[in-house]
C-alpha positions in Angstrom: -0.1 0.0 0.1 1.3 3.3 -0.9 0.1 6.8 -0.2 0.0 9.6 -2.7 3.6 10.5 -2.5 4.8 6.9 -3.3 6.1 6.0 0.1 4.9 2.9 2.1 2.4 3.6 4.8 3.5 3.1 8.6 1.2 0.3 9.0 2.7 -1.8 6.1 6.0 -1.0 7.6 4.8 -2.5 10.9 3.3 -5.4 9.4 6.5 -6.4 7.5 8.7 -5.9 10.6 6.2 -8.2 12.5 6.1 -10.8 9.9 10.0 -10.6 9.6 10.2 -11.3 13.2 7.9 -14.1 13.2 9.7 -15.6 10.3 13.1 -15.2 12.4 11.4 -16.7 15.6 10.1 -19.6 13.5 13.5 -20.4 11.9 15.4 -20.3 15.3 12.7 -22.7 16.7 13.1 -25.1 13.7 16.9 -24.9 13.9 16.7 -25.9 17.7 14.5 -28.7 17.1 17.0 -29.9 14.4 20.1 -29.9 16.6 17.9 -31.5 19.4 17.2 -34.3 16.9 20.7 -34.7 15.9 22.1 -34.6 19.5 19.6 -37.5 20.6 19.9 -41.0 20.3 18.0 -43.0 17.3 14.5 -44.1 18.2 13.9 -47.6 19.2 10.1 -47.5 18.5 8.3 -49.2 15.9 7.2 -47.5 12.7 3.8 -46.9 11.5 0.4 -46.8 13.0 1.3 -49.2 15.8 3.8 -46.5 17.3 0.8 -44.1 17.8 -1.1 -46.3 20.1 -0.6 -45.6 23.8 0.2 -48.7 25.9 -1.1 -49.0 29.3 1.4 -48.9 32.1 1.7 -52.2 34.2 
């Protein structure tokens, strides 16, 4: 959105800044998740639908 002088409106600038911040936060979160997965040991769980079922504790 531009006003008559051809400059971007303040609301558009605020929106772009907010979206950029959200994008940076999301990227940092995903990088942290990837690092955590690499640092952990391999899963010993079975694959597929059987892995999604909750087993009652004895």
